[in-house]
C-alpha positions as CSV (number, residue, x, y, z in Angstrom):
1,M,0.0,0.0,0.0
2,T,1.3,3.4,-0.9
3,K,1.2,5.7,2.2
4,V,2.3,9.3,2.2
5,E,3.3,11.1,5.4
6,G,1.6,14.5,6.1
7,E,4.0,17.3,4.9
8,D,2.3,20.4,6.2
9,P,2.2,21.7,9.8
10,G,-0.9,20.4,11.4
11,D,-1.1,17.6,8.8
12,E,0.0,14.7,10.9
13,G,-0.7,11.2,10.0
14,E,-0.5,8.9,7.0
15,Y,-2.5,9.2,3.8
16,V,-3.2,6.4,1.2
17,D,-3.2,6.9,-2.5
18,L,-6.0,4.9,-4.0
19,G,-5.1,5.7,-7.6
20,L,-8.2,7.9,-8.0
21,P,-8.6,10.1,-11.1
22,S,-8.7,13.2,-9.0
23,G,-5.4,12.3,-7.3
24,T,-7.0,12.7,-3.9
25,L,-5.1,11.1,-1.0
26,W,-7.2,9.9,2.0
27,K,-6.0,10.0,5.6
28,T,-5.7,6.5,7.1
29,T,-7.4,7.4,10.4
30,N,-10.4,9.3,11.6
31,E,-10.1,12.6,13.5
32,T,-10.8,12.6,17.2
33,N,-13.0,15.2,18.8
34,P,-11.7,16.0,22.3
35,D,-14.8,18.2,23.0
36,G,-17.3,15.7,21.6
37,P,-19.3,13.4,23.9
38,G,-18.0,10.0,22.8
39,H,-17.7,8.4,19.4
40,D,-15.6,11.4,18.1
41,F,-18.5,12.9,16.1
42,Y,-18.6,16.4,14.8
43,T,-21.5,18.5,13.7
44,Y,-21.0,19.9,10.1
45,D,-20.2,23.4,11.4
46,E,-17.7,22.1,14.0
47,A,-16.0,20.0,11.2
48,V,-15.7,23.0,8.8
49,A,-14.4,25.3,11.6
50,A,-11.8,22.7,12.7
51,F,-10.7,21.3,9.3
52,G,-11.8,23.6,6.5
53,D,-10.6,22.5,3.1
54,K,-9.1,19.3,4.5
55,L,-12.6,17.9,4.5
56,P,-13.5,15.9,1.4
57,T,-15.9,17.5,-1.0
58,K,-19.1,15.8,-2.1
59,Q,-17.4,15.0,-5.4
60,Q,-14.4,13.3,-3.6
61,L,-16.7,11.2,-1.5
62,Q,-18.8,10.3,-4.6
63,E,-15.5,9.3,-6.3
64,L,-14.9,6.7,-3.6
65,I,-18.2,5.2,-4.3
66,D,-17.9,5.3,-8.1
67,Q,-14.2,4.5,-8.6
68,C,-13.5,2.0,-5.9
69,Q,-14.8,-1.4,-5.1
70,W,-16.3,-1.3,-1.7
71,T,-17.2,-4.0,0.8
72,L,-19.2,-3.9,4.1
73,D,-18.0,-6.2,6.9
74,D,-20.8,-6.4,9.4
75,A,-18.7,-8.5,11.8
76,L,-15.9,-6.0,12.0
77,N,-18.2,-3.0,11.4
78,V,-16.1,-1.5,8.7
79,V,-16.4,-0.5,5.0
80,T,-13.3,-1.0,2.9
81,F,-12.7,0.8,-0.4
82,T,-10.2,-0.8,-2.8
83,G,-8.9,1.8,-5.3
84,P,-8.1,1.3,-9.0
85,N,-4.4,0.7,-8.0
86,G,-5.3,-2.0,-5.4
87,N,-4.6,0.1,-2.3
88,T,-7.3,0.1,0.4
89,L,-9.0,2.6,2.7
90,T,-10.9,1.2,5.7
91,L,-13.6,3.4,7.4
92,P,-15.0,2.3,10.8
93,R,-18.7,2.1,11.0
94,K,-19.2,3.9,14.4
95,G,-22.7,5.1,13.8
96,K,-23.9,8.7,13.9
97,R,-25.5,11.1,16.4
98,S,-28.9,12.7,15.8
99,T,-29.5,16.4,16.3
100,N,-31.1,15.6,19.7
101,G,-27.9,13.8,20.9
102,V,-29.0,10.2,20.5
103,V,-26.3,7.9,19.0
104,Y,-27.6,5.2,16.7
105,Y,-26.3,2.6,14.2
106,D,-23.3,2.1,16.4
107,G,-23.7,-1.6,16.7
108,S,-24.4,-1.5,20.5
109,D,-27.9,-3.0,20.1
110,G,-26.6,-6.2,18.3
111,E,-27.3,-4.9,14.9
112,P,-24.6,-4.2,12.4
113,A,-23.3,-0.6,12.6
114,G,-23.6,2.1,10.0
115,A,-21.4,5.1,9.4
116,S,-21.6,8.8,8.4
117,F,-18.7,10.9,7.2
118,W,-19.1,14.6,6.6
119,S,-18.1,16.3,3.4
120,G,-17.2,19.9,3.4
121,T,-20.0,20.6,0.9
122,A,-23.1,22.4,2.4
123,I,-26.5,22.1,0.6
124,D,-28.1,25.0,2.5
125,A,-28.3,26.4,6.0
126,T,-29.8,23.2,7.3
127,Y,-28.3,20.3,5.3
128,A,-24.8,19.2,4.1
129,W,-23.6,16.2,2.1
130,R,-22.1,13.1,3.9
131,L,-21.2,9.6,3.0
132,D,-23.3,7.0,4.8
133,S,-23.3,3.3,5.0
134,G,-26.1,1.4,6.7
135,G,-26.2,-1.8,8.6
136,F,-27.2,-5.2,7.1
137,G,-25.4,-4.6,3.8
138,T,-27.6,-1.7,2.7
139,G,-24.7,-0.1,0.8
140,V,-22.7,3.1,0.7
141,Y,-24.3,6.2,-0.6
142,M,-24.4,10.1,-0.4
143,Y,-26.9,11.5,2.0
144,D,-28.2,15.0,2.8
145,G,-27.7,15.1,6.5
146,K,-28.8,17.8,9.0
147,R,-25.8,20.0,9.8
148,G,-26.5,19.7,13.6
149,A,-26.2,15.9,13.6
150,G,-22.9,14.2,14.5
151,A,-20.8,12.3,12.0
152,S,-17.2,11.0,11.7
153,I,-14.4,12.9,9.9
154,R,-11.8,11.6,7.5
155,L,-9.5,14.1,5.9
156,V,-8.0,14.4,2.4
157,K,-5.2,16.1,0.6
């Protein structure tokens, strides 16, 4: 797997090159939220304030879906993307947090977990785009989530 060390200040971590047409490199780990109540979720506005243009765009998330082979592992609660060059990116399916603070699809109730990852692309003052994957093999898709909900963060460069 081709991993690239972060080169800019504040750009710690490793990135993987999936061989995507855009040339996007994906960070190999999620961002943690020291101020968030568990699960390391961010609201959309928190994510934009903290990470700005290091968040993937809607197009970059859609490219993962369209250009990679993806598999859901309900036992390990992950979704793995295999890029055109054979390198892989694994995203944990840690659930999401509703706007009222309830965490769901985190696998704690015995059901397979889902995942939500914010893009940096707002739709309007209420909604923004995110990548979601549901439990029970429901797939990976783009979703118009409420900006006040909590989702995971995976950065790009």
